[in-house]
N, C-alpha and C positions, 0 to 999 in steps of 0.2 A: 426572147431578148438571148442572143447568142452567150455561149456558157464563156467564163472568164476561162484563158489558158495558163498553164504554168508559168509562163513565163513573166507573166502581169503580178500572181498570187505570189511568185519567188521575189520580183521587186518591192513588194509591198511590205513584206515581212525583213527583208533585207536594208531597208531604207530603217524600218522600225526597229531593229538590230542594232543596226550601226549609229542610229539617230539615240537609243539611249532611250525610246518608249517601252522595250521587252529588255529586262535586265539579267544579267546571268543565273539561275536558276529556275526563270520563268517560264513555267508550261505554256504549249502552243496546242490547245486545242483544235483541232482537226476543222469540227462542226460549227466552230465560231469565224474561224476564218474565213469557211465557207459563204457563211449567211453573211458574213460582213462585207464581201466582194463580188455574192452574186454568184460563187461559183458552186462545183458539183464538187464530190469528197475526191476524185480522181488528178484533179491538177494539182489539189491543194496537197498530195501524198506526192505528186512528180515535185513539187517543189521542193519541198522538205528532202529531201533525194538529194535535189541540187543546190541548197542552200547545207546540207549535212559535208557535202561534197569541197566546201567552201569553208567549210570550219566555224559555221557560224549556227549550226542546231545539232543535237544530238540525239539519235533514239535508244530512249529506256525501254527493256524489254516490259511489257505488262505495263507502261506506264504511259508511255507515246513519247511525245519530240519537245523538246524542252531547250532555251539558249544555255550550253555548257557554263557550268559554274569552274570557274581554276582557283587552285588553294595557292597560297604565296610560293609554295615549292616549284607548281606547273609553272608559273607565270615567269619565274624565275629562269627556267629552264628553258622557256618557249625565248626568252629574249636571249640567251645565250646562244640557243640557235641562229636567230638573227644577226647575233654577232657575228657568226661565221661565214653564215650564207649570202647575207646583205653586200658586204665588201665583194665577196666573188661575182655577184650579179652586176654591181656598180663599173666592176673592174672587166668584165664582159663586154659591156653597156659604151664604156668609154671611146673607143672607134668608132662608134656607129651615133653617136650623136654628134650633130650639124650645126652650123651657127644658128639656124633658126631654134635649133633645140636650147643653147644657150640662152638664147634672148626670151625666150617662154619662161625658164629657168631664173631668171632676172626678175620677169616680170611677177611672176606667183611668190618670189622672196619679197619683192617690193611689196606686194600685197600682204602677207603676214606681217611683214614692219608694220604698215599702218593699220591694221585689224585688232578689235577688243573685243569681238566675240568668240566664244570658247566653244562653242559646233562649227562656226566656221574657221578657226583655226584648224581645225581635226581635219576639214577637209581640204584646207590647202597645204597642211603638213603631209597629208596622204598625198595631195597631187605633185609635188615638189620633188617625194621621195621615188616614188613612181615614176615619173618624168625620168629621173637619172637613171633608173634602171630598162626604161623602153628601152633600148639598143641592144640587151640582153635576147639574144635569139633561141636559149636553152628553155623550152615551155615547161619543162619538168620544175626548173628553178625557179620560173616565175610562177608557178601558180602554188609553190609552198611556199614561196614569200607573200604571197596572197592572203594565203591560209591562215600564216603565223599573224601577221596585221589585223588580219577578221577577229582571231580567238583573242587579241586581248585590246580590242579597241575598248572597252569598258574599263580596264584598265588603263590605258593611254587617258582616257576622261578624267576619270579621278585625281591622276598625277597631276595633269596640267591645270585642273581646279585648284590642287593645294597651292601649285608654286604661284596662280593668277599671273598680274604683269610684272610682277617684282622678279620673277626667273625667265620672264620669255627674253633676257637680253642675252643670256648665256645659248638659247636655243637658235636667235637668229646670229649670234657668233660662232657657232658651230655651222650653221647654214653656211655661213659666205666661208667658211673653209672649204667646204665640203663644194660650193659651188666654182671656188679659184680654183681647185684641183681639178673638177669638171672640164673647166675652159681650156686649164694648161693640158688637159689629157696628162696628166700624171696620178698614174694607177698607184704608185706607195702612197703620195699625201691623198689620196680619194678616200684609198683602206683603210689608211689610220685614223684621219678626222672622222669616218661615217662610223668604226668601231667602237671608237670613243664614245659618240654621240649616243650610239645605243647603248652604250654600256654605263652611261652615267644615270641616264635616266633608270636604269634596272637596279643601281644603287640606288639611288635616290626613292625610289618603288620600296623596297626593303626596310625602310626608315619609318614606312607609314602603314602598320599591319593592318589598321582599323580599313585601307581601299579593301581588305580580303573579307570583309565581316560578312 
């Protein structure tokens, strides 16, 4: 049987981390992953390097790889970084988003509003925001935003689970404001609405220290 490549190993681990099967602090043992996927150790090591660059794993000397565990303060700082970087990416993106992009955003938002599944919401929410940034041609900015999203996936999941359907109306209202500004290509409003959207999540997370235990 042909050896499993590093891309497939990375895809398997990426899905496990973003999907919550591997949680912050969990160790990733190369031999276990290799045995599960029928791979040798080399593609597993290469996959872990790829995922470390994406902010999904970290390597600890003499201990190996694990899913990064962030403190409350670290998550707060990451969200502050998002508040600054993502509005910039959105402004860069706006002029390059066309009518087809606007229609796709409308469709994604409609699916969010009809959805009542936590994991599906996390996927759709990410799709919505990343599509609004898809016109940004600054690769370094895009890469950093993806890394920041990856590093806080667990905490986004916990935040959404805490709020449940009762708080979803706020998310949808903010998404609608962002979408309206995107369609109008109003950089000032888009920037302001998005910054407030991210800041609200950061502040609400600060009221739930149990998420970081």
